[in-house]
C-alpha positions in Angstrom: 119.5 132.6 73.8 117.6 130.9 76.6 120.6 131.1 78.9 121.1 134.8 78.2 117.5 135.5 78.9 117.6 133.6 82.2 120.8 135.5 83.3 119.1 138.8 82.5 116.1 138.0 84.6 118.2 137.0 87.6 120.2 140.2 87.5 117.1 142.3 87.2 115.5 140.5 90.2 118.6 141.0 92.3 118.6 144.7 91.6 114.9 145.1 92.3 114.9 143.4 95.7 118.3 143.8 97.3 118.6 147.5 97.5 119.2 149.1 100.9 116.3 151.1 102.4 118.5 154.1 102.5 118.7 154.2 98.7 114.9 154.4 98.2 113.7 157.6 96.5 110.4 159.3 96.4 108.0 161.6 94.4 104.8 163.3 95.4 101.3 164.1 94.1 97.9 164.3 95.6 95.6 162.0 93.6 96.0 158.5 95.2 92.6 157.5 96.7 92.2 155.7 100.0 91.4 152.0 99.6 87.9 151.1 100.6 87.9 148.1 102.8 85.3 145.4 102.1 85.8 142.5 104.6 88.5 143.8 106.9 89.9 142.1 110.0 90.3 144.2 113.1 93.7 144.3 114.7 93.2 146.9 117.4 89.8 148.2 118.3 88.8 151.8 119.2 89.7 153.2 122.6 93.2 151.8 122.8 96.4 153.6 123.9 100.0 152.3 123.6 98.9 148.9 122.3 100.6 146.6 119.8 98.8 144.0 117.7 99.7 140.3 117.4 101.6 139.2 114.4 99.3 138.8 111.4 99.8 137.5 107.9 100.9 139.8 105.1 99.3 137.3 102.7 102.4 136.9 100.5 106.1 137.0 100.8 107.0 140.7 100.9 110.6 141.7 100.1 111.9 144.7 101.8 115.5 145.8 101.3 116.6 142.3 100.3 114.8 140.3 103.0 111.4 138.6 102.7 108.7 138.8 105.3 105.3 137.0 105.7 104.1 138.5 108.9 103.9 142.0 110.5 102.4 143.8 113.5 101.3 147.4 114.1 100.9 149.7 117.1 98.2 152.2 118.0 100.9 154.8 117.7 101.3 154.5 114.0 104.4 152.2 113.9 104.6 148.9 112.0 107.1 146.0 112.3 108.0 143.4 109.7 108.4 139.9 111.1 108.1 140.8 114.8 105.7 142.4 117.4 106.4 146.1 117.2 107.0 148.2 120.3 103.9 150.0 121.6 105.8 153.1 122.8 104.6 156.5 121.8 108.0 158.2 122.2 109.0 158.3 118.6 112.8 158.6 118.8 114.5 156.7 116.1 116.4 154.5 116.5 116.4 154.6 120.3 112.8 153.3 120.7 113.0 150.8 117.8 115.5 148.3 119.1 114.1 145.7 116.7 113.8 146.3 113.0 112.7 146.7 110.2 110.0 149.2 110.9 107.6 151.3 108.8 106.6 154.6 110.3 103.5 156.0 108.5 102.7 158.4 111.4 104.7 157.4 114.5 103.4 159.7 117.3 101.3 159.6 120.5 98.1 158.4 119.0 94.8 156.8 120.3 92.6 154.5 118.3 89.1 155.7 117.5 86.4 155.0 114.9 87.1 151.5 113.4 90.5 151.3 115.1 93.2 149.5 113.0 92.1 147.0 110.4 93.7 145.1 107.5 92.6 143.4 104.3 94.3 141.6 101.4 93.4 142.6 97.8 94.1 141.1 94.4 95.5 137.8 93.3 99.1 136.5 92.9 101.5 137.9 91.9 99.8 141.3 92.2 98.4 141.2 95.7 98.3 144.2 98.0 98.0 144.3 101.8 96.1 147.3 103.2 96.4 148.3 106.9 93.9 151.0 107.8 94.4 153.4 110.8 91.6 155.5 112.3 93.1 157.5 115.3 93.4 160.8 117.0 96.3 162.5 118.8 96.4 161.5 122.4 95.0 164.2 124.6 93.6 166.1 121.6 90.5 166.2 119.4 87.1 164.9 120.5 86.9 161.7 122.5 85.3 158.9 120.4 86.0 160.6 117.1 88.9 159.7 114.8 90.6 162.9 113.5 93.2 161.1 111.4 92.8 158.3 108.8 95.7 156.8 106.9 96.7 153.5 105.3 99.8 151.4 104.8 100.0 149.4 101.5 102.5 146.6 100.8 102.7 145.6 97.1 103.6 142.0 96.3 104.9 142.5 92.7 106.8 145.8 93.0 107.9 145.5 96.7 106.5 149.0 97.1 105.4 150.5 100.4 102.7 153.2 100.3 101.5 155.5 103.0 98.1 157.0 102.0 96.8 159.9 104.2 93.1 160.5 103.9 92.1 163.2 106.4 93.3 164.6 109.6 94.5 167.5 111.8 98.1 168.4 110.8 100.8 166.7 112.9 104.2 168.3 113.3 105.6 165.9 116.0 105.4 162.6 114.1 108.2 160.5 112.7 107.6 159.3 109.1 109.8 156.9 107.2 111.1 153.4 106.7 114.1 151.6 108.3 115.8 148.2 107.8 118.7 148.8 110.3 120.0 151.7 112.4 122.3 152.5 109.5 119.9 151.8 106.7 116.8 154.0 106.8 114.9 156.9 105.3 113.4 159.3 107.8 111.2 161.9 106.0 110.1 163.9 109.1 111.2 163.9 112.7 110.0 165.8 115.8 113.3 167.8 115.9 112.7 169.0 112.3 109.1 169.9 113.2 108.1 169.4 109.5 104.7 167.8 108.8 103.9 165.7 105.7 100.5 165.0 107.1 97.7 167.4 106.2 93.9 167.5 106.2 94.1 167.2 102.5 94.8 164.0 100.6 98.4 162.9 100.6 100.4 159.7 99.8 104.0 158.5 100.3 105.3 155.6 98.2 108.6 153.9 99.0 109.6 152.0 95.9 112.5 149.9 94.6 114.1 151.2 91.4 112.7 148.8 88.9 109.3 148.5 90.5 106.4 150.4 88.8 103.4 151.8 90.6 100.5 153.9 89.5 99.9 157.6 90.4 101.4 158.4 93.8 101.9 161.4 96.0 105.2 160.7 97.6 107.2 157.8 96.1 110.4 156.6 97.7 112.4 154.3 95.5 116.0 153.0 95.3 
């Protein structure tokens, strides 16, 4: 009985964490609240254009499409890289301008940091920790100088391996690229400039990319294998 149970756990774990990014699915709703930061660390301050952060700790070993990562970086243009310093380019052509992967694209566009800039904070205790990366930005060349007109967050979940994009407020964007990518042939792009379809609205919205056996709470857009 003990051997059978151990075998089942190993099979379950493999299915949960080894799925390609291209097989993640998603659902939508509009009730996931933005996470309030308590003691955040600033990665990129206000008033920055085309800037990438240093590598910073995720706070746990995060498994994405079969590979574990302990560090990540972000850019002022709404692009995140797992395990490497992400490109700072605003030209959001995938995969041409993402030569290194994997990348997370909560709102990859020509953006400029305002307000509190880009900050992060770790919540919870093992094995249920959650990294929250918070963006306060505006479209470059648009909006009011010194005022963030978009706020969104990226959540990485330790236990489920889930990736959540939570959009709090903002002027609609139709030029952004939104999605996740492990490799040039393993990705989920939800919107692209050529499609000219926006998932980002002034009203509350969330995208969750989730592996098949992982369980999350209420979400707006859930992508799972």
